[in-house]
C-alpha positions in Angstrom: -24.7 9.4 -2.3 -21.7 7.2 -3.1 -19.2 7.7 -5.9 -16.9 5.2 -7.7 -13.2 5.2 -6.7 -10.2 2.9 -6.9 -8.3 1.5 -3.8 -4.7 0.5 -4.3 -3.5 -2.0 -1.7 0.3 -2.4 -1.2 1.8 -5.0 1.1 5.5 -4.8 1.7 8.2 -4.6 4.3 7.9 -1.8 6.9 11.5 -1.1 6.1 10.6 0.7 2.8 7.2 2.2 3.9 8.6 5.7 4.1 9.7 5.5 0.4 6.3 4.1 -0.6 4.5 6.8 1.3 6.6 9.5 -0.4 5.7 8.2 -3.8 2.0 8.2 -2.8 2.3 11.8 -1.7 4.3 12.8 -4.8 1.7 11.3 -7.1 -1.0 13.5 -5.6 -3.0 11.1 -3.4 -4.7 12.9 -0.5 -3.9 10.3 2.1 -3.3 6.6 3.0 -3.8 4.1 5.7 -1.1 2.0 7.3 -1.9 -1.3 8.9 0.4 -4.0 10.3 0.2 -7.1 8.1 1.0 -10.8 8.5 0.2 -14.1 6.8 1.7 -16.7 4.6 3.5 -15.7 1.4 5.2 -17.4 -1.5 8.4 -18.0 0.5 7.5 -18.2 4.2 5.2 -17.2 7.0 5.2 -13.5 7.7 5.0 -12.6 11.4 2.3 -10.4 12.9 2.4 -8.3 16.1 1.6 -11.4 18.2 4.7 -13.2 16.9 8.1 -11.8 17.6 10.5 -11.1 14.7 14.2 -10.6 14.7 14.0 -7.0 13.7 10.8 -4.9 13.8 11.7 -3.2 10.5 11.3 -6.5 8.7 7.6 -6.8 9.6 5.1 -6.4 6.8 2.8 -3.5 6.4 -0.4 -3.0 4.3 -0.8 0.5 2.8 -4.2 1.4 1.4 -4.7 4.4 -0.9 -8.2 5.4 -2.1 -8.1 7.5 -5.2 -11.0 9.2 -6.9 -9.3 8.7 -10.2 -7.9 5.3 -11.3 -5.1 6.9 -13.2 -3.6 8.2 -9.9 -3.7 4.7 -8.4 -2.0 3.3 -11.5 0.6 6.0 -11.5 1.4 5.2 -7.8 1.6 1.5 -8.5 3.9 2.0 -11.5 6.3 4.1 -9.5 6.4 1.7 -6.6 7.0 -1.2 -8.9 9.9 0.7 -10.6 11.4 2.4 -7.6 10.9 -0.1 -4.7 9.9 -3.6 -5.8 13.0 -4.2 -8.0 15.0 -4.5 -4.8 12.4 -5.4 -2.2 9.4 -7.8 -2.1 5.9 -6.6 -2.3 2.4 -7.2 -3.6 -0.1 -4.7 -5.0 -3.6 -4.9 -6.2 -6.6 -2.7 -7.1 -10.2 -2.8 -5.9 -13.2 -0.9 -7.1 -14.8 0.9 -4.2 -17.5 3.4 -3.5 -16.9 6.5 -1.4 -18.8 9.4 0.1 -17.3 12.9 -0.1 -15.1 12.4 -3.2 -13.4 15.8 -2.5 -11.5 14.0 0.3 -10.0 11.5 -2.1 
């Protein structure tokens, strides 16, 4: 049996990932996944692990948070926008997903 849930995807600089993950924890999410990210953005090409960068901390990271309640995902996104993305670049979006074992989310 599957249950509806909301996945918040955050793409930002690795440099601020600790701050983002603290917000996620503070808002009551039960976990998150961190994945190196790369691609082309509004201003330039973002390196991946296969391409060297000047400083590793300026690589991008994708953080995925699955929440059984949409209001938690929205709370997390609002805090990240207010506390992190005023000074640092980032992208966030939501996806509707279906999960098994909702108690884990």
